C-alpha positions, 0 to 999 in steps of 0.5 A, a space after each residue: 500500500 501507499 503512504 498518505 503522501 504517496 497516494 496524494 502524489 499519485 492522485 495529483 500525477 493521475 489528474 495532471 496526466 489526464 489534463 495533459 493527455 486530453 486538453 479539452 474544456 469540459 462542461 463540468 460545473 459550467 452548466 448554467 444550472 446552480 448545483 448541477 454538474 458533471 464529474 469525473 471520479 477515480 479511486 483504487 477500484 473503479 472510475 466513474 463519470 456522473 451527473 450530480 444534482 446537489 440542490 438543497 431544496 429537494 423539490 428542485 433536485 427531484 425536478 431536475 432528476 425527473 427531467 433527466 430520467 424522462 430522457 433515460 433512453 436518449 441518455 443510454 444511447 449516448 453513454 450506455 448502461 447507467 446507474 441512478 440514485 435519487 437519494 445518493 448519500 455522499 461520504 460527508 452525509 450530504 444527499 444528492 441525486 446522481 446518474 452515473 456510469 462506472 468502470 470496475 477493476 481499474 485503479 488510480 494507483 495502478 499506472 497501467 490502468 490510467 490509459 483505460 480510465 482516461 479513455 473511459 472518461 473521454 468517451 463517457 463524458 463526451 456522451 454526457 455532454 452531447 446529451 446535455 447540449 441536445 436536451 439543455 433547454 428541456 432540462 433547464 425548464 424547471 
């Protein structure tokens, strides 16, 4: 295993290499919808790309979640099999709504899997973004 410092260094190296290998401006937080964002995530067991709906007001959070979920088939055409959780609990205890795709059996701590993770990130985030741009007006109309 790695020390805390070694793990932190590897994480930083991973994300820096990703940015250099795929220098692209992603939507991420720039959706023009408060507390609605796209995220990359990787740990020692998996990689994920997600739409996180983090509004404190459960009514708004649910409205955005339902809008996206009403387009489930179109989203699946762009990113493949998706997972969803209307009441996803983060490690800090905050409840959000999340729609995501996962790649199992890859690790941020294994440099041999980095390229596989990066390619997964690019393909899936590109699909999420295409979906968002196509249905942006519908999604924003809450």
